[in-house]
Each structure stands twice: as C-alpha cells, then as structure tokens.
mmCIF file of the N, C-alpha and C atoms, coordinates in Angstrom:
data_MODEL
# 
_entry.id   MODEL 
# 
loop_
_atom_site.group_PDB 
_atom_site.id 
_atom_site.type_symbol 
_atom_site.label_atom_id 
_atom_site.label_alt_id 
_atom_site.label_comp_id 
_atom_site.label_asym_id 
_atom_site.label_entity_id 
_atom_site.label_seq_id 
_atom_site.pdbx_PDB_ins_code 
_atom_site.Cartn_x 
_atom_site.Cartn_y 
_atom_site.Cartn_z 
_atom_site.occupancy 
_atom_site.B_iso_or_equiv 
_atom_site.pdbx_formal_charge 
_atom_site.auth_seq_id 
_atom_site.auth_comp_id 
_atom_site.auth_asym_id 
_atom_site.auth_atom_id 
_atom_site.pdbx_PDB_model_num 
ATOM 1   N N  . UNK A 1 1  ? 0.855   -1.182 0.000  1.00 0.00 ? 1  UNK A N  1 
ATOM 2   C CA . UNK A 1 1  ? 0.000   0.000  0.000  1.00 0.00 ? 1  UNK A CA 1 
ATOM 3   C C  . UNK A 1 1  ? 0.898   1.241  0.000  1.00 0.00 ? 1  UNK A C  1 
ATOM 4   N N  . UNK A 1 2  ? 0.641   2.141  -0.920 1.00 0.00 ? 2  UNK A N  1 
ATOM 5   C CA . UNK A 1 2  ? 1.421   3.368  -0.999 1.00 0.00 ? 2  UNK A CA 1 
ATOM 6   C C  . UNK A 1 2  ? 1.182   4.237  0.224  1.00 0.00 ? 2  UNK A C  1 
ATOM 7   N N  . UNK A 1 3  ? 2.111   5.134  0.474  1.00 0.00 ? 3  UNK A N  1 
ATOM 8   C CA . UNK A 1 3  ? 1.996   6.042  1.616  1.00 0.00 ? 3  UNK A CA 1 
ATOM 9   C C  . UNK A 1 3  ? 0.743   6.899  1.509  1.00 0.00 ? 3  UNK A C  1 
ATOM 10  N N  . UNK A 1 4  ? 0.433   7.387  0.326  1.00 0.00 ? 4  UNK A N  1 
ATOM 11  C CA . UNK A 1 4  ? -0.763  8.203  0.129  1.00 0.00 ? 4  UNK A CA 1 
ATOM 12  C C  . UNK A 1 4  ? -2.026  7.407  0.414  1.00 0.00 ? 4  UNK A C  1 
ATOM 13  N N  . UNK A 1 5  ? -2.053  6.174  -0.019 1.00 0.00 ? 5  UNK A N  1 
ATOM 14  C CA . UNK A 1 5  ? -3.203  5.305  0.244  1.00 0.00 ? 5  UNK A CA 1 
ATOM 15  C C  . UNK A 1 5  ? -3.379  5.067  1.738  1.00 0.00 ? 5  UNK A C  1 
ATOM 16  N N  . UNK A 1 6  ? -2.265  4.882  2.445  1.00 0.00 ? 6  UNK A N  1 
ATOM 17  C CA . UNK A 1 6  ? -2.318  4.688  3.889  1.00 0.00 ? 6  UNK A CA 1 
ATOM 18  C C  . UNK A 1 6  ? -2.899  5.922  4.579  1.00 0.00 ? 6  UNK A C  1 
ATOM 19  N N  . UNK A 1 7  ? -2.427  7.090  4.177  1.00 0.00 ? 7  UNK A N  1 
ATOM 20  C CA . UNK A 1 7  ? -2.919  8.335  4.769  1.00 0.00 ? 7  UNK A CA 1 
ATOM 21  C C  . UNK A 1 7  ? -4.396  8.543  4.470  1.00 0.00 ? 7  UNK A C  1 
ATOM 22  N N  . UNK A 1 8  ? -4.806  8.250  3.246  1.00 0.00 ? 8  UNK A N  1 
ATOM 23  C CA . UNK A 1 8  ? -6.226  8.370  2.891  1.00 0.00 ? 8  UNK A CA 1 
ATOM 24  C C  . UNK A 1 8  ? -7.074  7.400  3.705  1.00 0.00 ? 8  UNK A C  1 
ATOM 25  N N  . UNK A 1 9  ? -6.562  6.192  3.891  1.00 0.00 ? 9  UNK A N  1 
ATOM 26  C CA . UNK A 1 9  ? -7.273  5.188  4.667  1.00 0.00 ? 9  UNK A CA 1 
ATOM 27  C C  . UNK A 1 9  ? -7.397  5.625  6.128  1.00 0.00 ? 9  UNK A C  1 
ATOM 28  N N  . UNK A 1 10 ? -6.329  6.167  6.682  1.00 0.00 ? 10 UNK A N  1 
ATOM 29  C CA . UNK A 1 10 ? -6.352  6.658  8.058  1.00 0.00 ? 10 UNK A CA 1 
ATOM 30  C C  . UNK A 1 10 ? -7.329  7.822  8.203  1.00 0.00 ? 10 UNK A C  1 
ATOM 31  N N  . UNK A 1 11 ? -7.302  8.751  7.257  1.00 0.00 ? 11 UNK A N  1 
ATOM 32  C CA . UNK A 1 11 ? -8.226  9.890  7.265  1.00 0.00 ? 11 UNK A CA 1 
ATOM 33  C C  . UNK A 1 11 ? -9.669  9.396  7.262  1.00 0.00 ? 11 UNK A C  1 
ATOM 34  N N  . UNK A 1 12 ? -9.964  8.465  6.364  1.00 0.00 ? 12 UNK A N  1 
ATOM 35  C CA . UNK A 1 12 ? -11.320 7.913  6.263  1.00 0.00 ? 12 UNK A CA 1 
ATOM 36  C C  . UNK A 1 12 ? -11.736 7.207  7.545  1.00 0.00 ? 12 UNK A C  1 
ATOM 37  N N  . UNK A 1 13 ? -10.821 6.450  8.131  1.00 0.00 ? 13 UNK A N  1 
ATOM 38  C CA . UNK A 1 13 ? -11.139 5.714  9.351  1.00 0.00 ? 13 UNK A CA 1 
ATOM 39  C C  . UNK A 1 13 ? -11.454 6.666  10.506 1.00 0.00 ? 13 UNK A C  1 
ATOM 40  N N  . UNK A 1 14 ? -10.652 7.715  10.636 1.00 0.00 ? 14 UNK A N  1 
ATOM 41  C CA . UNK A 1 14 ? -10.895 8.700  11.697 1.00 0.00 ? 14 UNK A CA 1 
ATOM 42  C C  . UNK A 1 14 ? -12.231 9.392  11.468 1.00 0.00 ? 14 UNK A C  1 
ATOM 43  N N  . UNK A 1 15 ? -12.472 9.820  10.242 1.00 0.00 ? 15 UNK A N  1 
ATOM 44  C CA . UNK A 1 15 ? -13.734 10.495 9.922  1.00 0.00 ? 15 UNK A CA 1 
ATOM 45  C C  . UNK A 1 15 ? -14.926 9.571  10.179 1.00 0.00 ? 15 UNK A C  1 
ATOM 46  N N  . UNK A 1 16 ? -14.826 8.323  9.761  1.00 0.00 ? 16 UNK A N  1 
ATOM 47  C CA . UNK A 1 16 ? -15.925 7.363  9.962  1.00 0.00 ? 16 UNK A CA 1 
ATOM 48  C C  . UNK A 1 16 ? -16.187 7.126  11.446 1.00 0.00 ? 16 UNK A C  1 
ATOM 49  N N  . UNK A 1 17 ? -15.132 6.969  12.227 1.00 0.00 ? 17 UNK A N  1 
ATOM 50  C CA . UNK A 1 17 ? -15.287 6.715  13.662 1.00 0.00 ? 17 UNK A CA 1 
ATOM 51  C C  . UNK A 1 17 ? -15.942 7.907  14.361 1.00 0.00 ? 17 UNK A C  1 
ATOM 52  N N  . UNK A 1 18 ? -15.474 9.107  14.049 1.00 0.00 ? 18 UNK A N  1 
ATOM 53  C CA . UNK A 1 18 ? -16.065 10.300 14.656 1.00 0.00 ? 18 UNK A CA 1 
ATOM 54  C C  . UNK A 1 18 ? -17.525 10.447 14.251 1.00 0.00 ? 18 UNK A C  1 
ATOM 55  N N  . UNK A 1 19 ? -17.818 10.253 12.986 1.00 0.00 ? 19 UNK A N  1 
ATOM 56  C CA . UNK A 1 19 ? -19.182 10.381 12.499 1.00 0.00 ? 19 UNK A CA 1 
ATOM 57  C C  . UNK A 1 19 ? -20.108 9.353  13.146 1.00 0.00 ? 19 UNK A C  1 
ATOM 58  N N  . UNK A 1 20 ? -19.633 8.135  13.287 1.00 0.00 ? 20 UNK A N  1 
ATOM 59  C CA . UNK A 1 20 ? -20.438 7.092  13.933 1.00 0.00 ? 20 UNK A CA 1 
ATOM 60  C C  . UNK A 1 20 ? -20.763 7.465  15.375 1.00 0.00 ? 20 UNK A C  1 
ATOM 61  N N  . UNK A 1 21 ? -19.759 7.925  16.114 1.00 0.00 ? 21 UNK A N  1 
ATOM 62  C CA . UNK A 1 21 ? -19.995 8.310  17.510 1.00 0.00 ? 21 UNK A CA 1 
ATOM 63  C C  . UNK A 1 21 ? -20.996 9.453  17.612 1.00 0.00 ? 21 UNK A C  1 
ATOM 64  N N  . UNK A 1 22 ? -20.876 10.415 16.720 1.00 0.00 ? 22 UNK A N  1 
ATOM 65  C CA . UNK A 1 22 ? -21.780 11.562 16.760 1.00 0.00 ? 22 UNK A CA 1 
ATOM 66  C C  . UNK A 1 22 ? -23.200 11.147 16.387 1.00 0.00 ? 22 UNK A C  1 
ATOM 67  N N  . UNK A 1 23 ? -23.345 10.377 15.323 1.00 0.00 ? 23 UNK A N  1 
ATOM 68  C CA . UNK A 1 23 ? -24.676 9.967  14.864 1.00 0.00 ? 23 UNK A CA 1 
ATOM 69  C C  . UNK A 1 23 ? -25.402 9.055  15.848 1.00 0.00 ? 23 UNK A C  1 
ATOM 70  N N  . UNK A 1 24 ? -24.647 8.235  16.579 1.00 0.00 ? 24 UNK A N  1 
ATOM 71  C CA . UNK A 1 24 ? -25.278 7.314  17.519 1.00 0.00 ? 24 UNK A CA 1 
ATOM 72  C C  . UNK A 1 24 ? -25.509 7.946  18.887 1.00 0.00 ? 24 UNK A C  1 
ATOM 73  N N  . UNK A 1 25 ? -25.014 9.148  19.070 1.00 0.00 ? 25 UNK A N  1 
ATOM 74  C CA . UNK A 1 25 ? -25.176 9.823  20.356 1.00 0.00 ? 25 UNK A CA 1 
ATOM 75  C C  . UNK A 1 25 ? -24.165 9.383  21.395 1.00 0.00 ? 25 UNK A C  1 
ATOM 76  N N  . UNK A 1 26 ? -23.189 8.601  20.993 1.00 0.00 ? 26 UNK A N  1 
ATOM 77  C CA . UNK A 1 26 ? -22.169 8.112  21.922 1.00 0.00 ? 26 UNK A CA 1 
ATOM 78  C C  . UNK A 1 26 ? -21.018 9.093  22.113 1.00 0.00 ? 26 UNK A C  1 
ATOM 79  N N  . UNK A 1 27 ? -20.984 10.151 21.309 1.00 0.00 ? 27 UNK A N  1 
ATOM 80  C CA . UNK A 1 27 ? -19.869 11.100 21.382 1.00 0.00 ? 27 UNK A CA 1 
ATOM 81  C C  . UNK A 1 27 ? -19.882 11.854 22.703 1.00 0.00 ? 27 UNK A C  1 
ATOM 82  N N  . UNK A 1 28 ? -18.732 11.876 23.321 1.00 0.00 ? 28 UNK A N  1 
ATOM 83  C CA . UNK A 1 28 ? -18.539 12.637 24.544 1.00 0.00 ? 28 UNK A CA 1 
ATOM 84  C C  . UNK A 1 28 ? -17.990 14.002 24.161 1.00 0.00 ? 28 UNK A C  1 
ATOM 85  N N  . UNK A 1 29 ? -17.983 14.963 25.073 1.00 0.00 ? 29 UNK A N  1 
ATOM 86  C CA . UNK A 1 29 ? -17.441 16.288 24.745 1.00 0.00 ? 29 UNK A CA 1 
ATOM 87  C C  . UNK A 1 29 ? -16.038 16.234 24.130 1.00 0.00 ? 29 UNK A C  1 
ATOM 88  N N  . UNK A 1 30 ? -15.206 15.336 24.621 1.00 0.00 ? 30 UNK A N  1 
ATOM 89  C CA . UNK A 1 30 ? -13.851 15.214 24.063 1.00 0.00 ? 30 UNK A CA 1 
ATOM 90  C C  . UNK A 1 30 ? -13.891 14.749 22.606 1.00 0.00 ? 30 UNK A C  1 
ATOM 91  N N  . UNK A 1 31 ? -14.824 13.855 22.284 1.00 0.00 ? 31 UNK A N  1 
ATOM 92  C CA . UNK A 1 31 ? -14.964 13.389 20.894 1.00 0.00 ? 31 UNK A CA 1 
ATOM 93  C C  . UNK A 1 31 ? -15.388 14.532 19.988 1.00 0.00 ? 31 UNK A C  1 
ATOM 94  N N  . UNK A 1 32 ? -16.312 15.354 20.477 1.00 0.00 ? 32 UNK A N  1 
ATOM 95  C CA . UNK A 1 32 ? -16.761 16.501 19.687 1.00 0.00 ? 32 UNK A CA 1 
ATOM 96  C C  . UNK A 1 32 ? -15.618 17.485 19.472 1.00 0.00 ? 32 UNK A C  1 
ATOM 97  N N  . UNK A 1 33 ? -14.803 17.682 20.502 1.00 0.00 ? 33 UNK A N  1 
ATOM 98  C CA . UNK A 1 33 ? -13.644 18.572 20.364 1.00 0.00 ? 33 UNK A CA 1 
ATOM 99  C C  . UNK A 1 33 ? -12.663 18.026 19.333 1.00 0.00 ? 33 UNK A C  1 
ATOM 100 N N  . UNK A 1 34 ? -12.464 16.722 19.335 1.00 0.00 ? 34 UNK A N  1 
ATOM 101 C CA . UNK A 1 34 ? -11.586 16.089 18.349 1.00 0.00 ? 34 UNK A CA 1 
ATOM 102 C C  . UNK A 1 34 ? -12.164 16.273 16.949 1.00 0.00 ? 34 UNK A C  1 
ATOM 103 N N  . UNK A 1 35 ? -13.476 16.115 16.812 1.00 0.00 ? 35 UNK A N  1 
ATOM 104 C CA . UNK A 1 35 ? -14.115 16.282 15.502 1.00 0.00 ? 35 UNK A CA 1 
ATOM 105 C C  . UNK A 1 35 ? -13.952 17.715 14.995 1.00 0.00 ? 35 UNK A C  1 
ATOM 106 N N  . UNK A 1 36 ? -14.142 18.680 15.869 1.00 0.00 ? 36 UNK A N  1 
ATOM 107 C CA . UNK A 1 36 ? -13.975 20.086 15.480 1.00 0.00 ? 36 UNK A CA 1 
ATOM 108 C C  . UNK A 1 36 ? -12.540 20.342 15.044 1.00 0.00 ? 36 UNK A C  1 
ATOM 109 N N  . UNK A 1 37 ? -11.577 19.844 15.820 1.00 0.00 ? 37 UNK A N  1 
ATOM 110 C CA . UNK A 1 37 ? -10.170 20.028 15.467 1.00 0.00 ? 37 UNK A CA 1 
ATOM 111 C C  . UNK A 1 37 ? -9.834  19.328 14.152 1.00 0.00 ? 37 UNK A C  1 
ATOM 112 N N  . UNK A 1 38 ? -10.384 18.141 13.962 1.00 0.00 ? 38 UNK A N  1 
ATOM 113 C CA . UNK A 1 38 ? -10.165 17.382 12.728 1.00 0.00 ? 38 UNK A CA 1 
ATOM 114 C C  . UNK A 1 38 ? -10.628 18.195 11.522 1.00 0.00 ? 38 UNK A C  1 
ATOM 115 N N  . UNK A 1 39 ? -11.822 18.777 11.624 1.00 0.00 ? 39 UNK A N  1 
ATOM 116 C CA . UNK A 1 39 ? -12.339 19.599 10.532 1.00 0.00 ? 39 UNK A CA 1 
ATOM 117 C C  . UNK A 1 39 ? -11.480 20.837 10.322 1.00 0.00 ? 39 UNK A C  1 
ATOM 118 N N  . UNK A 1 40 ? -11.150 21.514 11.421 1.00 0.00 ? 40 UNK A N  1 
ATOM 119 C CA . UNK A 1 40 ? -10.343 22.741 11.326 1.00 0.00 ? 40 UNK A CA 1 
ATOM 120 C C  . UNK A 1 40 ? -8.971  22.453 10.736 1.00 0.00 ? 40 UNK A C  1 
ATOM 121 N N  . UNK A 1 41 ? -8.318  21.401 11.212 1.00 0.00 ? 41 UNK A N  1 
ATOM 122 C CA . UNK A 1 41 ? -6.977  21.058 10.731 1.00 0.00 ? 41 UNK A CA 1 
ATOM 123 C C  . UNK A 1 41 ? -6.959  20.709 9.245  1.00 0.00 ? 41 UNK A C  1 
ATOM 124 N N  . UNK A 1 42 ? -8.113  20.300 8.720  1.00 0.00 ? 42 UNK A N  1 
ATOM 125 C CA . UNK A 1 42 ? -8.201  19.942 7.301  1.00 0.00 ? 42 UNK A CA 1 
ATOM 126 C C  . UNK A 1 42 ? -8.896  21.023 6.475  1.00 0.00 ? 42 UNK A C  1 
ATOM 127 N N  . UNK A 1 43 ? -8.978  22.221 7.047  1.00 0.00 ? 43 UNK A N  1 
ATOM 128 C CA . UNK A 1 43 ? -9.575  23.385 6.366  1.00 0.00 ? 43 UNK A CA 1 
ATOM 129 C C  . UNK A 1 43 ? -10.981 23.101 5.840  1.00 0.00 ? 43 UNK A C  1 
ATOM 130 N N  . UNK A 1 44 ? -11.764 22.382 6.623  1.00 0.00 ? 44 UNK A N  1 
ATOM 131 C CA . UNK A 1 44 ? -13.143 22.091 6.241  1.00 0.00 ? 44 UNK A CA 1 
ATOM 132 C C  . UNK A 1 44 ? -14.044 23.084 6.962  1.00 0.00 ? 44 UNK A C  1 
ATOM 133 N N  . UNK A 1 45 ? -14.800 23.837 6.192  1.00 0.00 ? 45 UNK A N  1 
ATOM 134 C CA . UNK A 1 45 ? -15.669 24.861 6.763  1.00 0.00 ? 45 UNK A CA 1 
ATOM 135 C C  . UNK A 1 45 ? -17.099 24.655 6.292  1.00 0.00 ? 45 UNK A C  1 
ATOM 136 N N  . UNK A 1 46 ? -18.004 25.358 6.937  1.00 0.00 ? 46 UNK A N  1 
ATOM 137 C CA . UNK A 1 46 ? -19.416 25.279 6.561  1.00 0.00 ? 46 UNK A CA 1 
ATOM 138 C C  . UNK A 1 46 ? -20.005 26.680 6.601  1.00 0.00 ? 46 UNK A C  1 
ATOM 139 N N  . UNK A 1 47 ? -21.057 26.873 5.842  1.00 0.00 ? 47 UNK A N  1 
ATOM 140 C CA . UNK A 1 47 ? -21.750 28.151 5.793  1.00 0.00 ? 47 UNK A CA 1 
ATOM 141 C C  . UNK A 1 47 ? -23.182 27.934 6.249  1.00 0.00 ? 47 UNK A C  1 
ATOM 142 N N  . UNK A 1 48 ? -23.650 28.759 7.197  1.00 0.00 ? 48 UNK A N  1 
ATOM 143 C CA . UNK A 1 48 ? -25.036 28.609 7.656  1.00 0.00 ? 48 UNK A CA 1 
ATOM 144 C C  . UNK A 1 48 ? -26.027 29.137 6.620  1.00 0.00 ? 48 UNK A C  1 
ATOM 145 N N  . UNK A 1 49 ? -26.728 28.230 5.933  1.00 0.00 ? 49 UNK A N  1 
ATOM 146 C CA . UNK A 1 49 ? -27.692 28.636 4.904  1.00 0.00 ? 49 UNK A CA 1 
ATOM 147 C C  . UNK A 1 49 ? -28.922 27.741 4.942  1.00 0.00 ? 49 UNK A C  1 
ATOM 148 N N  . UNK A 1 50 ? -29.995 28.262 4.385  1.00 0.00 ? 50 UNK A N  1 
ATOM 149 C CA . UNK A 1 50 ? -31.215 27.492 4.132  1.00 0.00 ? 50 UNK A CA 1 
ATOM 150 C C  . UNK A 1 50 ? -31.665 26.612 5.300  1.00 0.00 ? 50 UNK A C  1 
ATOM 151 N N  . UNK A 1 51 ? -31.611 27.161 6.481  1.00 0.00 ? 51 UNK A N  1 
ATOM 152 C CA . UNK A 1 51 ? -32.090 26.448 7.659  1.00 0.00 ? 51 UNK A CA 1 
ATOM 153 C C  . UNK A 1 51 ? -31.359 25.127 7.882  1.00 0.00 ? 51 UNK A C  1 
ATOM 154 N N  . UNK A 1 52 ? -30.057 25.081 7.509  1.00 0.00 ? 52 UNK A N  1 
ATOM 155 C CA . UNK A 1 52 ? -29.292 23.859 7.791  1.00 0.00 ? 52 UNK A CA 1 
ATOM 156 C C  . UNK A 1 52 ? -28.950 23.806 9.276  1.00 0.00 ? 52 UNK A C  1 
ATOM 157 N N  . UNK A 1 53 ? -28.320 22.750 9.712  1.00 0.00 ? 53 UNK A N  1 
ATOM 158 C CA . UNK A 1 53 ? -28.038 22.555 11.135 1.00 0.00 ? 53 UNK A CA 1 
ATOM 159 C C  . UNK A 1 53 ? -27.191 23.690 11.701 1.00 0.00 ? 53 UNK A C  1 
ATOM 160 N N  . UNK A 1 54 ? -26.236 24.189 10.922 1.00 0.00 ? 54 UNK A N  1 
ATOM 161 C CA . UNK A 1 54 ? -25.399 25.284 11.411 1.00 0.00 ? 54 UNK A CA 1 
ATOM 162 C C  . UNK A 1 54 ? -26.215 26.561 11.580 1.00 0.00 ? 54 UNK A C  1 
ATOM 163 N N  . UNK A 1 55 ? -27.112 26.837 10.656 1.00 0.00 ? 55 UNK A N  1 
ATOM 164 C CA . UNK A 1 55 ? -27.989 28.007 10.762 1.00 0.00 ? 55 UNK A CA 1 
ATOM 165 C C  . UNK A 1 55 ? -28.880 27.891 12.000 1.00 0.00 ? 55 UNK A C  1 
ATOM 166 N N  . UNK A 1 56 ? -29.425 26.716 12.233 1.00 0.00 ? 56 UNK A N  1 
ATOM 167 C CA . UNK A 1 56 ? -30.275 26.491 13.403 1.00 0.00 ? 56 UNK A CA 1 
ATOM 168 C C  . UNK A 1 56 ? -29.485 26.674 14.694 1.00 0.00 ? 56 UNK A C  1 
ATOM 169 N N  . UNK A 1 57 ? -28.257 26.193 14.706 1.00 0.00 ? 57 UNK A N  1 
ATOM 170 C CA . UNK A 1 57 ? -27.405 26.364 15.879 1.00 0.00 ? 57 UNK A CA 1 
ATOM 171 C C  . UNK A 1 57 ? -27.129 27.838 16.135 1.00 0.00 ? 57 UNK A C  1 
ATOM 172 N N  . UNK A 1 58 ? -26.798 28.573 15.089 1.00 0.00 ? 58 UNK A N  1 
ATOM 173 C CA . UNK A 1 58 ? -26.528 30.003 15.247 1.00 0.00 ? 58 UNK A CA 1 
ATOM 174 C C  . UNK A 1 58 ? -27.747 30.748 15.776 1.00 0.00 ? 58 UNK A C  1 
ATOM 175 N N  . UNK A 1 59 ? -28.914 30.402 15.264 1.00 0.00 ? 59 UNK A N  1 
ATOM 176 C CA . UNK A 1 59 ? -30.130 31.085 15.697 1.00 0.00 ? 59 UNK A CA 1 
ATOM 177 C C  . UNK A 1 59 ? -30.493 30.759 17.144 1.00 0.00 ? 59 UNK A C  1 
ATOM 178 N N  . UNK A 1 60 ? -30.050 29.628 17.638 1.00 0.00 ? 60 UNK A N  1 
ATOM 179 C CA . UNK A 1 60 ? -30.355 29.259 19.021 1.00 0.00 ? 60 UNK A CA 1 
ATOM 180 C C  . UNK A 1 60 ? -29.399 29.892 20.026 1.00 0.00 ? 60 UNK A C  1 
ATOM 181 N N  . UNK A 1 61 ? -28.319 30.472 19.538 1.00 0.00 ? 61 UNK A N  1 
ATOM 182 C CA . UNK A 1 61 ? -27.331 31.079 20.431 1.00 0.00 ? 61 UNK A CA 1 
ATOM 183 C C  . UNK A 1 61 ? -27.863 32.391 21.001 1.00 0.00 ? 61 UNK A C  1 
ATOM 184 N N  . UNK A 1 62 ? -27.521 32.679 22.245 1.00 0.00 ? 62 UNK A N  1 
ATOM 185 C CA . UNK A 1 62 ? -28.038 33.900 22.883 1.00 0.00 ? 62 UNK A CA 1 
ATOM 186 C C  . UNK A 1 62 ? -27.225 35.148 22.545 1.00 0.00 ? 62 UNK A C  1 
ATOM 187 N N  . UNK A 1 63 ? -27.090 35.437 21.272 1.00 0.00 ? 63 UNK A N  1 
ATOM 188 C CA . UNK A 1 63 ? -26.357 36.604 20.829 1.00 0.00 ? 63 UNK A CA 1 
ATOM 189 C C  . UNK A 1 63 ? -27.278 37.474 19.980 1.00 0.00 ? 63 UNK A C  1 
ATOM 190 N N  . UNK A 1 64 ? -27.023 38.797 19.955 1.00 0.00 ? 64 UNK A N  1 
ATOM 191 C CA . UNK A 1 64 ? -27.853 39.664 19.112 1.00 0.00 ? 64 UNK A CA 1 
ATOM 192 C C  . UNK A 1 64 ? -27.694 39.313 17.626 1.00 0.00 ? 64 UNK A C  1 
ATOM 193 N N  . UNK A 1 65 ? -28.761 39.486 16.879 1.00 0.00 ? 65 UNK A N  1 
ATOM 194 C CA . UNK A 1 65 ? -28.723 39.216 15.438 1.00 0.00 ? 65 UNK A CA 1 
ATOM 195 C C  . UNK A 1 65 ? -28.052 40.381 14.718 1.00 0.00 ? 65 UNK A C  1 
ATOM 196 N N  . UNK A 1 66 ? -27.780 40.188 13.437 1.00 0.00 ? 66 UNK A N  1 
ATOM 197 C CA . UNK A 1 66 ? -27.219 41.283 12.629 1.00 0.00 ? 66 UNK A CA 1 
ATOM 198 C C  . UNK A 1 66 ? -28.163 42.475 12.638 1.00 0.00 ? 66 UNK A C  1 
ATOM 199 N N  . UNK A 1 67 ? -29.473 42.202 12.581 1.00 0.00 ? 67 UNK A N  1 
ATOM 200 C CA . UNK A 1 67 ? -30.465 43.275 12.595 1.00 0.00 ? 67 UNK A CA 1 
ATOM 201 C C  . UNK A 1 67 ? -30.398 44.043 13.914 1.00 0.00 ? 67 UNK A C  1 
ATOM 202 N N  . UNK A 1 68 ? -30.304 43.318 15.038 1.00 0.00 ? 68 UNK A N  1 
ATOM 203 C CA . UNK A 1 68 ? -30.190 43.969 16.336 1.00 0.00 ? 68 UNK A CA 1 
ATOM 204 C C  . UNK A 1 68 ? -28.956 44.856 16.403 1.00 0.00 ? 68 UNK A C  1 
ATOM 205 N N  . UNK A 1 69 ? -27.854 44.352 15.917 1.00 0.00 ? 69 UNK A N  1 
ATOM 206 C CA . UNK A 1 69 ? -26.603 45.109 15.950 1.00 0.00 ? 69 UNK A CA 1 
ATOM 207 C C  . UNK A 1 69 ? -26.713 46.359 15.089 1.00 0.00 ? 69 UNK A C  1 
ATOM 208 N N  . UNK A 1 70 ? -27.318 46.235 13.902 1.00 0.00 ? 70 UNK A N  1 
ATOM 209 C CA . UNK A 1 70 ? -27.426 47.397 13.011 1.00 0.00 ? 70 UNK A CA 1 
ATOM 210 C C  . UNK A 1 70 ? -28.344 48.472 13.571 1.00 0.00 ? 70 UNK A C  1 
ATOM 211 N N  . UNK A 1 71 ? -29.260 48.093 14.465 1.00 0.00 ? 71 UNK A N  1 
ATOM 212 C CA . UNK A 1 71 ? -30.156 49.083 15.070 1.00 0.00 ? 71 UNK A CA 1 
ATOM 213 C C  . UNK A 1 71 ? -29.668 49.536 16.450 1.00 0.00 ? 71 UNK A C  1 
ATOM 214 N N  . UNK A 1 72 ? -28.458 49.080 16.828 1.00 0.00 ? 72 UNK A N  1 
ATOM 215 C CA . UNK A 1 72 ? -27.881 49.539 18.075 1.00 0.00 ? 72 UNK A CA 1 
ATOM 216 C C  . UNK A 1 72 ? -28.128 48.649 19.267 1.00 0.00 ? 72 UNK A C  1 
ATOM 217 N N  . UNK A 1 73 ? -28.881 47.587 19.106 1.00 0.00 ? 73 UNK A N  1 
ATOM 218 C CA . UNK A 1 73 ? -29.125 46.671 20.218 1.00 0.00 ? 73 UNK A CA 1 
ATOM 219 C C  . UNK A 1 73 ? -27.967 45.672 20.251 1.00 0.00 ? 73 UNK A C  1 
ATOM 220 N N  . UNK A 1 74 ? -27.132 45.813 21.272 1.00 0.00 ? 74 UNK A N  1 
ATOM 221 C CA . UNK A 1 74 ? -25.932 44.974 21.321 1.00 0.00 ? 74 UNK A CA 1 
ATOM 222 C C  . UNK A 1 74 ? -25.967 43.922 22.413 1.00 0.00 ? 74 UNK A C  1 
ATOM 223 N N  . UNK A 1 75 ? -27.056 43.846 23.156 1.00 0.00 ? 75 UNK A N  1 
ATOM 224 C CA . UNK A 1 75 ? -27.192 42.781 24.148 1.00 0.00 ? 75 UNK A CA 1 
ATOM 225 C C  . UNK A 1 75 ? -28.647 42.314 24.174 1.00 0.00 ? 75 UNK A C  1 
ATOM 226 N N  . UNK A 1 76 ? -28.876 41.250 24.822 1.00 0.00 ? 76 UNK A N  1 
ATOM 227 C CA . UNK A 1 76 ? -30.234 40.717 24.872 1.00 0.00 ? 76 UNK A CA 1 
ATOM 228 C C  . UNK A 1 76 ? -31.106 41.479 25.861 1.00 0.00 ? 76 UNK A C  1 
ATOM 229 N N  . UNK A 1 77 ? -30.493 42.322 26.683 1.00 0.00 ? 77 UNK A N  1 
ATOM 230 C CA . UNK A 1 77 ? -31.257 43.023 27.705 1.00 0.00 ? 77 UNK A CA 1 
ATOM 231 C C  . UNK A 1 77 ? -31.665 44.442 27.305 1.00 0.00 ? 77 UNK A C  1 
ATOM 232 N N  . UNK A 1 78 ? -31.121 44.986 26.232 1.00 0.00 ? 78 UNK A N  1 
ATOM 233 C CA . UNK A 1 78 ? -31.523 46.359 25.865 1.00 0.00 ? 78 UNK A CA 1 
ATOM 234 C C  . UNK A 1 78 ? -32.377 46.398 24.625 1.00 0.00 ? 78 UNK A C  1 
# 
C-alpha cells in the first residue's frame, strides 16, 4: 500500500469513527472537540444557509442578530 493510500485510509477511518460516535449519540465532549479540530486542521468549513443545522445552531445562540446590531441593540437586555 502506498503512503498516500495509507494516509487516505487513516483519514477515512478517523472520519468514519467520529461520524459514527456523533450519529449514535455516543460522542462525549472530548470526541466533539476532536471532531472540530479534525475539521479545522483539514480546512473544512461550513456556511449557515437554508435552515441547515449550522444556521439552526446560530439562531439558538443567545447573541444579538445582525439586525439587532445594526439598530444599536448589542445585548439581549436592551
């Protein structure tokens, strides 16, 4: 097996293992941190659009929206 094939196989195995843990609900906080680092280290990004999971996560966060910021509301209490 070539070195590139080995690296691709290792990458796939890590990705599959992390995905399985996340999908089955078995992922612990440390597993999620590893998954985030894995994505970041491989320059994998996502854009929150069309009510996808990332968009839903952003909307659930307790931060002011772009509209709130543009109208001067910079916290949830004002």
